[in-house]
N, C-alpha and C positions, 0 to 999 in steps of 0.2 A: 172677591180676590183680595188676598192680604196685601197690605201696603209694602211688605218686604219684597214681594215678587216684582215690584216696580222700581226697586232701588237701582240707581244708576251705577254703572261700573266705575272703578276708580279712574279719575281723570288727572292728567298732569297739566296744570294751567300754563298758558302761553302768555307771557307778560312783556314781550319785546321781540327783537329779531331772533331768529332761530340760532341756537348755539350749536352749530355744526360746522364741519370743515375747518376753516381758519379760525372760526370763533369758538371751536370746541374747547371747553375749559379742562384743565388737568386737575384731578382731585386725588389727593394723597390720603390714604387711610393710615392713621397712626394710632398707636396705643401700646399698652403693656401686654406682656404675654398672657394668654388665657383670658383675655377680655372679650374675645369673640370677633377680633378684627378680620382674621382670615375667613371666618364663616360668612361674614357680610360680603367679602369679596367673592367667594365661591358662589354665593346665592345670586349674585348679579352678573357674574362673569360670562363671557361668551365661550364658544368652543375653541377660539383661537387666542391663547394667552401667550404673551411675549415674556420671556425670562431674560433679565439683564443684570449686570452688576454696576453699581454706582461708581463711576470713574474707573471702571474696570477692576476695582478692588473691593474688598469688604463684602458684606452680605448681599445676596441677590434680592431683587424685587420682581414682582409680577405686574403686568399691565395689559389692559384690554379696553376696547371701546364698549360702551354701554348705552343703549337707547333709553332715554327717560322721556316718555311721550314722544313728541316731535323733536325734542332736543337730544343732544348726544354729549357724553362726557368721556374723557379718557381716565380710567380708574386705575390707580396705582396702589398696590398692597406693599407697604414698606415693612422691613423687619421690625420686630418689637423694640420699643424704647422705654426704659424705666425713668430716666431723668437726664437733664443736661447739666446737673450740678457738677458732675465730673464727666469728662469726655474721653471714653475709650476710643480706640481706632475706629471701630465700627460705628459708634454713636457719632463721632466726628464726621464720618462720611455721610451719614443720614442727615445731619444738621446742615452740611454744605449743600446737599440736594434741596432741602427745604428753603434755604436762603437764596441760593444762586442758580440751581439747576446746573446746566452745562456752561453757563456764562460766569466763570469765576472772576473775582475782582483782582486788583493788582497784587494783593498780599499772597494770593494762592498760585500765581502764574509760574513760580519757580519750582513748584512741587514736581516730583518725578512722575507721579500718576495723574495725568491730566484726563479730563472727560473723554472716554473712548466712544461714547454713544451720544446722539443728539437727544437730550431730554430737558425740556423747559422746566423751570421751577413751578411747583403747583400753584394754581390759582385759588384753591380752597383746601383747607385742612379738615379732614373728617376724623375727629377724635372719638375713638371708641372707649367708653368708660364702663367698668363693671359695677352695676348697681349694688352688688353685694360687697364691694370693696371700694365704695365711692370716696371715702376720705383719702385713700392712697392715690387714686387716680386724679383727684382734684389738684394735687400738687403738680402733676404734669400739665393739667389744663392751665394753671397759673403761669407756668413757664412758657407754654405755647402762645398764650395771650400776648407775650412781650414781642413775638416775632412780627406782629403787625399784618398778618394775612387773615382774610375771611375764614371763619371757623364754624363748623357745625358739630354738635356733640350727639353721638348715638349713645343713649343710656341703655346699655344692653343688660341681658339676664334679669329683666324685670320680673319674670315669672318666679325666679328663685328668691328675689327680694320680697315679693308678695308672699311667697310661702313661708319666709322667715318673719312675716308680720312687720315688715319695714315699709313705712310710707315715705315717699320722696315727692316733694312738691316741685314738679317739673317746671311749672311757670316761674316760681321764685328762683329756682336754680338758673334758668335762662336769663332772668332779669339781672341777677348778681354777676353772672359771667359776661353778660353783654353779647351772648351768642345763642342762637336757637338750640334747643335741646329736644330730641325726639326719642321717646321710649321705644325700645325694640326687644324682641326675643329672636335673635338671629338664627338659632338652630331650627326654629319653626317658621321663619320667614315673616313673622309678625312685625308690622311697623316699618318694613323696609321701603314700601312704596312711598309712604309719607316722608321717610328719611331722605330719599333721593330727590323728591320734589323740593324739599327744603334746601338740599345741596345746590340744585339748579338755581333756586331763587337767590341763594347767597352768592353764587357766581355772577348773577346779574347785578345785584346790589353792591357788591364789592365792599361790604362794610366789615371792618375788622372788629374783633371783640374789644370790650372795655379793658384797657390795661389795669393790672392789679398791682399798684406800687407797694413796696415794702413798708413796714411800720415806720412811723415818724422818727423814732430814735435811731433806726438804721439809716434812713434817708439822709440824716445830717452827716453821718460818716461817709456816705456814698457821694456826697457833693463834689469833693475833689476828683474822684474817679469819673464822675459824670462829665466834668469839665474836659478831662482827657478824651472821653468818647465823643464829645461834641467838637473836638478840634477839626477844622476843615480838612486838613490833610488826612487825618484818621478816617473821617467820614467818607472821603473819596476812595481811600485805599481798602476799607473793609466793606463798605456798601451794605451795612446792616443797621437796623434801628439803634439809635444811640442808647436808649434805655436798656435794650437787650445786651448790647456790647458792654455797658457799664457793669451789669450784673455778672457777666462772664469774666471780665477782668478782675472783679472783686472776689469771685467765688473760688477760682482755681488757677493753677499755673499750666493749664492744658493749652489747647490749640491757639486761642486768641492772644493769651499773654505771651506765648512764644513768638507769635508773629509780630506782636508789638515790639518785643525786644529786638527782633531782626531788622525791622523797618524803621522803628522810631525809638532808638536806644535811650535818648534823653527822656522821652515821655515814659518809658518803662521805668526809669529811675524814679520819676515822680510817682508812678503807680506804686512802687515798692514802699516809698516814703508814706503815701496815704494809707496803705495797708498797715504799716507799723504803727502809725498814729492811732488808727482805729483799734488795733489789737491791744494797745496799751490801756485803753479806756474800757472796752467791752469785756464782759466776763469770759468770752470765748473768742477765738480768732474770727476775723470778719467773715470769712467764707462759711464757717460753721454756723455763725450767728444768722447769716442770710438764709441758710438752709433750714435752720430751726424756726426762723420766723415764717418761712413759707409753709412749713408743716403746721405751725400754729394757725395761720390764716386759713389753711385748708380745713383744719379741724373746726374752726369757728363757722366757716361756710357750710360744712357738713351738718353741724348742729342747727344752723338756721333753716335748712331746707328739708330736714328729715326728722322723723320721730318714730319710735316703735309703736306697733299696733295701728289699727285704723286703716284707712285707705280703701280703695275699691277692691271688692272681692268678687271674682268671677263665679258665676253659677257652677255648681258641681258638674252638671251635665256637659257644660262647655269645656271645663278642664279635662274631663274624661275623653271627650272627642278629640281635643287637641293632642292629648297623650297618644290616642289611638292613631291619628293621622299624621302628626307632625313630629313626634319624638324621634331624634336621630337614631336611637337604637332599636326601638320596636315600632316606629312609625310605619315600617313596611307591612306590619300586620293589617293595618287599615287599608293600605294600598292593595294587598292581596285579597282582602275581603271585597273591595270594589271590583277587582278583576274577576273574582269568582262570581260575583253578581252578574257581570256582563257575560261571562261564559255560560251561566245558567240561562240567561235570555237566549243566547245563541243556540245552545244544544237542547234546551227544554222548551221554552216558550215559543221561540221561532220555529222549531221543528214541529211542535204541536199545531201551531197556526198553519204551517205549510201542509201538514197532512190533512187538515180539515178544510182547507180552501183550495190552494193551487193544485195539490195532488188530485183532488176530485175533478177539477177543471181539466187536467191532463187526461184523466181516465174517461171523462165525458167526451173529449175530442178524439180519443184514440181510435174508435171505430170508423170515424170519418176519414176515408182514404180515397179522395177524388182522383180521377184519372184524366179529366179534361183540364184544359189550361185555366179556365176561369175558376174551377173548383180548387186547383192547386194554389192559385194566387190567394183565394179567400182563406184556404186552410193556413197558408203562410202568414197572412195577416192575423188570423186567430192565434197562431203560435206566438207571434210577436206580442199580442195583447196579454196572452197567458204568461209569457216571460216577464212582462212588466209587472203583472200582478204577483208573480213569484218573487220579485224584488221588494215591492212596496209593502204588501200585506204582512209577510212573515218577518221581514228584516228591516226595511227602511223605517216604518212607523215605530215599532217597538224600540229599536236601538237608538234612533234619533230622539225619541221621547225620553228614554233613559239618560242619554247624554245631556239633554236640556235640563232634566231634573238635577243631575249631578253638578251642572254648571251653576244653576240658579241657587242651589242650596249651599254653595261654597265648598263642596267636597272635592270637586274636580280640581280646583285651584290647589288644594292641599296635596292631592295625588301628584299633580304636575310638579310641585315643589320637591316632593320626596324622591321622585325618579329622575329629576333633572340631570343629576351628575351621570347617571347611567346612559341617558340618551346623548350626552355630550360625546360619548365614544363614537356615535354615528354622525356627529356634527350637527345635532339637533337639540332642541330644548324639550323639557319635560311636558310641555303642553300637548305634545303629539301622542302621549301614552294611551289615552282612551281611544282616539281614532285608530291607532294600531290594533288595539284589542277588538274594536268593532270590525276590523278587517277580517277577523276569524269568522264572523257571521256572513258579511257581504262587503266586498270592496267598495261598492257604490256609496252607501251611507258613510263609510269610513272616509272616503275622499271628500264627501260633502262636509263632514265634521272637520277635516283638515283645513278646509277653506275658512272655517270659522275661527281657528286658533293659530293660524300661521300666515306668513306673507313672505314674498320674495324668495330667496334661496331656500329657506326652511320649508316653504310650501312645496317647492319643486322636488327637493330631496325626499321629503316625507311621502309625497304622492307616489313617486317612483318606487320607493321601498314597500309601500303598502300593497302594491300589486303582486309582490312576491309572497304575501301571506296566504296560506291555504284557506280559502273561504269555505263555508259549510258545504257547498256543492262539491268542491274538490276533496274536502275531508270525507264526504260520504263515499266517494269513489274509492279513496284509499282504504277506508274501513271495510267497504264491501268486497273489493277484490283482494286487498292486502290481507285482511283478516282471514279470508278463506284460503288463500294460496301461499302467503308468506309467513303467517303466524304473528303472534303478538310482538315478537322482537322485530320482525320486518316492518310492521306498522309503526312501531316506536322509532325505528331508524329513519323511516321516511319523514315522519313529523319533525324529527330533530334536524333534518336537512334545512328546514325553514329558517331557524335562527342563525345557522351557520351561513347560509346564502345571503340573508339580509345583512349580516355583519360584513361579509366580504364585499358585497355590492356597495354597502355604505362607505367602506374605505375607498373603493374605486371611484365613487361619485365625488369624493373630496378633491380628486384631481380635475374633474370636469367643472365642479362648482367649488372653488377654493373657499376655505373657512374664513370668510370675511364677515360673517354674520356677527353684529355686535351683541353684547350681553343684553339680557332682558330682565327688568325688574318685575318679579312675579308678585302681584297683589294678592294678599290673603284676606278676602272679605269676611265679614261676620257671617255666622250661620243664619240661614233663613229657610222658611217653609214656602216654596213657590206656589202660586195659585194655579188652578186648573186652566183658566183662560190664558194665562201667560205661557204655560207649557204647550197648550194647543197651538197658540200663534207661532211659537218658536219652531215647533215640529213642522207646521205647514210651511213656514218661511224657508226652512232648510230642505224641504222635500219637493217643493213645487217645480224646481228646475228639471226634475226627472221626467216630467210630462212633456216639456218642450225640448229637452235635449236627448234623453235616452229613448223615449218612445219612437220617434221617427227612425232612428238608427236600428232599433230592434226590429221594427216592421220591415224596413228596407233590406236589412241583412237577411231576415227570414225569407223574404220574397226571392232575393237573389239566389240563396242557397237552394230553395225549393225549385226554382227554374233550372238550375244546373242539374239537379237530380231528375227533373221531369224530362229534360231533353237528352238524357243519357250521357252526361258529361262525367259520370263517376269514373269510368275506365280511364279517361284522359287525365282526370285529377289525380288518380292513383299513380298513373305513369309519370306525371310531372313531379309528384312528391316522392318518387322512388329514391332519389339521393338521400332524402331525410329519413324516410320510414325504413327502408331496407338496408341501405349502405351504412348510414350513420347509426341508426337505432337498432338495427338487426331485427326488425319486425316484419311481419308479412306485408306485402305491397298493398293488400286490400284495406289496410288500416289508414291509408292516406285520407280518405273521405271522412271517417270519424274524427280524425285529428282536426281537419279543417272545419267541420261543422261544430266542433267543440267551442268555437269562438261565439256561437250564439248562446248556448247554455251548456255547462259542463255535463249536466245530467244526460244530454243527448249523446255525448261521447260514449258513455257506457252502453246505452241502448243500441247505438249504431255499431259498436264493436261486436255485440252479440249477433246483430243482423249480418255484418260483413263476414264474420267467421262461420255463420250458420249454426251456432250452438251457444248455449249459456254455460257450458262446462268447458272453461278455457284450458284446463289442465291437459286436454287431449290435443290441443293445437298450439299452445304456447308453453314454453318451459319457464322455470322460476326466474331465470335471468331476464327473459323477455318481459314477463309481467312486472318485475321490479323496474326495469328500464322504462317501460311504458308509463308506469305510475309516477316515476321521478320526472319524466318529461312533462306529463300532464299537470303535475303540481306547480310548475313554474312557467309553463307555456301561457301565452296571452290569456288573461282571466276570462274575459267575455266582451262582447260588443258593447254592453252596458257600461262596463268599466272604461272602455276606450272613449265612449261618449262623454263620460264625466271628466276624463283627462283632457279632452278637447275643450270642454267648458272651463276647466280649472287652469290649464297651463298653455293652451293654444296648440296649433297644428304641429309645430316643430317638436315640442317636447312630448306630445301625445304619440307621434310616430316614433320618436326616439324610445319611448317606453315600450312600444311594440318590438322594436329591434332588440332592445336590451333584454326583454323577457324571452324572446326566441333564442338569442345567443346564450343566455343563462340556462335555459331549459336544455339546449343541446349539450352544453358543457357539463351540466350536472348529470344528464342521462348517460353521457359517455363515461363520466367518473364513476357511475354506478355499474355500468355494463362491463367495463374492462376488468375490474377486480373479480367480479362474479364469474366471468368467462375464464379467467386465469385459475380460479379455484376449481371450476368444473374440469378444466384441462389437466390440472395437477392430480385431482382425486378421481 
């Protein structure tokens, strides 16, 4: 077994009390436009994002909760910021948020637009810098270092910097800034797990970056202004670090200089005098000189930590695979390839295994039609065991084995990252993509896979929605009857009902399970070739519950239904189900038993329909509307007793029985939605 198959999953270290609830730190993502700031936010965000305006004016920001291991942060995506050298109205609003949150100091209490929402100042600044434009972004880093808050730097677009043969010494950059620096490729999700682990650590340590003072020749001219900023009355009124305030007073006549003039007119006169004295000596006005000096120091820092050429070069195959699976434009090609592979297993491999194993068992047992009570019970037990084999051999083992391989190789994590935004429309994360696809083969292994990749609300919603996916048994019935009596368009329409119903049910479930699920940091592990022993163990670990959970219910359900048939309860069952079969669905009353027995195995429904109607040529006893209505109902009706057993194991009794009620209600609604238009068309034409 390769060592890579035993690699541990990404872990988020716990180094103190949990950061949750009242301890949950607020993290503000800040950076220039097109640096990748919003991509990082979207990659981590939950399905419930709050949109607000700072102080009710200015640009809007987005905020959501994000789980980082056992800790939790409140992540805020601020509008882009270029510099604080000059303060436009929007930039001033953002700066107020960074400094004060909603607790404005004395100098701001007279303003017309006071904070309309409760939002505390951020505990950590997450600065996103573009590795291909590092010199430019370093100027903003030098400005933010003066604010005095813990800061983490995401050095984004490292793939493009590497492609341009630019080497950046990340360790040296972190040392000179006095803040941790994490390389990332946000649009591919690379490095984000490490980034947010570092953010949580910075929130715990509360260590601000090393201030970067201006050059000595400027510091001498700043001394009188620094004295103004250190005045006790000014310190209390402005509530900002004195070094940052001194630079703002020296650089521009924007917000802070105006407030100083309003509240401290004498000190403002001293400020103007200090500026004039500096302007008379320096080659440029003091504000321009400070800005030029910051640009110069950023350039020196850039030269110290970077050089053209060299650096780590990824293997060509890894670059190609990342382009295939993670690229924002054509990354869906890799995802579609994985989906096609799963569908191949469902409709080719699993079907072949079914025909060579379970189908032969069914054919072997078919001649045995006992009439005595003991024989009926034994035959029912045999049917239950055959039903279990029909799940495990063709579907459970191949699909779970495939899922384990995709997980261990790192491919599934990339698929989940690509489809994450699409599944947000259902209130879920992208990790459920492959379990959903597995549901097209069999709902049982799909539910088992859901347990491995979700928890809490996500697990409940995903499990409920998976039961509405047409498994291979239901698909076989649609293809067999629909293909013969409804034609290709009818079959296509029936299959297209599935995504429509899943989308509608997903939106309805948002009301029962509000979107309070925090965001999730999706770790993108390195590629690996898993070992056979590891895959075998994972397959067994995720399949063994079916023996203890599904088998008893299969056998018990089979025995109960067999006894009902043995004692002649068919007529009474049909009579009891008349309101559903005849009144609502418009079907013959004798189809009540096939519908009920369909909860054991869907294939039985088709066989019992032929037996109940006394013919395999349905066109003589059912019209097109009745066939379409029956297939629509069967597609969304309770999948099978095995699925119900897994729901019991996964969600408990309450949600399992809710899933039954939900599927019956949805099946009745969809069947009526199919029946009424078809009957109207028949009546008109």
